[in-house]
C-alpha positions in Angstrom: -25.2 22.6 -4.7 -21.5 21.8 -4.2 -19.7 19.6 -6.6 -17.8 16.7 -5.0 -14.1 17.2 -5.8 -12.2 14.0 -6.2 -8.6 14.5 -5.3 -6.0 12.3 -7.0 -2.4 12.4 -6.0 0.3 12.8 -8.7 2.6 9.8 -8.5 6.2 9.6 -9.7 8.7 6.8 -9.8 10.5 6.7 -6.5 7.6 8.0 -4.4 6.9 6.2 -1.1 3.3 5.0 -0.8 1.4 3.2 2.0 -1.3 0.7 1.2 -3.7 -0.5 3.9 -4.5 -4.2 3.6 -7.5 -5.9 5.3 -6.6 -9.3 6.7 -8.1 -12.1 8.8 -6.3 -14.4 11.2 -6.6 -16.1 14.6 -3.4 -14.2 15.8 -3.0 -10.6 14.5 0.6 -9.4 14.4 2.0 -6.5 16.3 1.5 -4.1 13.4 -2.2 -4.8 13.1 -4.5 -1.9 13.6 -8.3 -1.7 14.0 -8.5 -5.2 15.3 -12.0 -6.5 15.8 -13.4 -10.0 16.4 -15.1 -11.9 13.6 -18.9 -12.3 14.0 -18.7 -16.0 15.1 -15.7 -15.3 17.4 -13.2 -17.7 15.7 -10.7 -15.1 14.6 -10.0 -11.4 14.1 -10.3 -8.9 11.3 -7.7 -6.2 11.1 -5.7 -3.9 8.9 -2.0 -3.7 8.2 -0.1 -1.0 6.4 2.2 -2.0 3.6 5.1 0.2 2.7 5.9 0.3 -1.0 7.9 2.4 -3.5 6.4 3.5 -6.9 8.4 1.9 -9.7 6.3 3.0 -12.7 3.2 5.1 -13.3 0.7 3.8 -16.0 -2.6 5.2 -17.1 -4.8 3.8 -14.4 -2.4 1.9 -12.2 0.9 2.1 -10.3 3.6 -0.5 -10.5 5.1 -0.7 -7.0 8.0 -2.5 -5.4 7.3 -4.3 -2.0 9.7 -4.7 0.9 10.5 -8.2 -0.2 11.2 -7.3 -3.8 7.9 -8.3 -5.3 6.3 -6.1 -8.0 2.6 -5.4 -7.8 0.1 -3.4 -9.8 -2.3 -1.2 -7.9 -5.2 0.9 -9.1 -4.3 4.6 -8.8 -7.8 5.5 -7.5 -7.8 2.9 -4.7 -8.9 4.7 -1.5 -6.6 2.4 0.6 -3.5 3.8 -1.2 -1.9 7.1 -0.3 1.4 8.9 -0.7 3.4 8.9 2.5 3.6 12.2 4.3 6.9 13.7 5.3 6.5 12.4 8.9 5.5 8.9 7.7 8.6 8.8 5.5 10.7 9.8 8.5 9.1 7.5 11.1 8.8 4.4 8.8 11.9 5.0 6.7 13.2 1.5 7.5 10.0 -0.2 6.2 10.1 1.2 2.6 12.1 -0.6 -0.1 15.4 1.1 -0.4 16.0 0.7 -4.2 14.1 0.4 -7.3 14.4 -3.1 -8.8 15.7 -4.0 -12.2 13.7 -2.8 -15.2 12.0 -6.1 -16.1 8.2 -6.2 -15.3 7.6 -9.9 -15.6 5.6 -11.3 -12.8 3.5 -8.3 -11.9 0.6 -9.2 -9.7 -2.5 -7.1 -9.1 -3.8 -6.3 -5.7 
């Protein structure tokens, strides 16, 4: 009856984005959220937010700059990726990369 509407954000270079990464470890860090024990109890599964800046927009992917200066390619339709809201940009302003890196794109890694 109702068509499912798929919302896709419009990204531009310089936009702040947040990517939620699923991780596993025996000792989750202080930024870990949704911490849960592994089935056999040897460690934990949890999620961590990564704060990136859009560097380039391509057809189906974004080229982003990480906090440590790495360049990554992320699928635009990934449900773990979202544009930071105004309050996320305010609260987490120190966690986003401050500048866009140089224009070379060598060494792009996919997530």
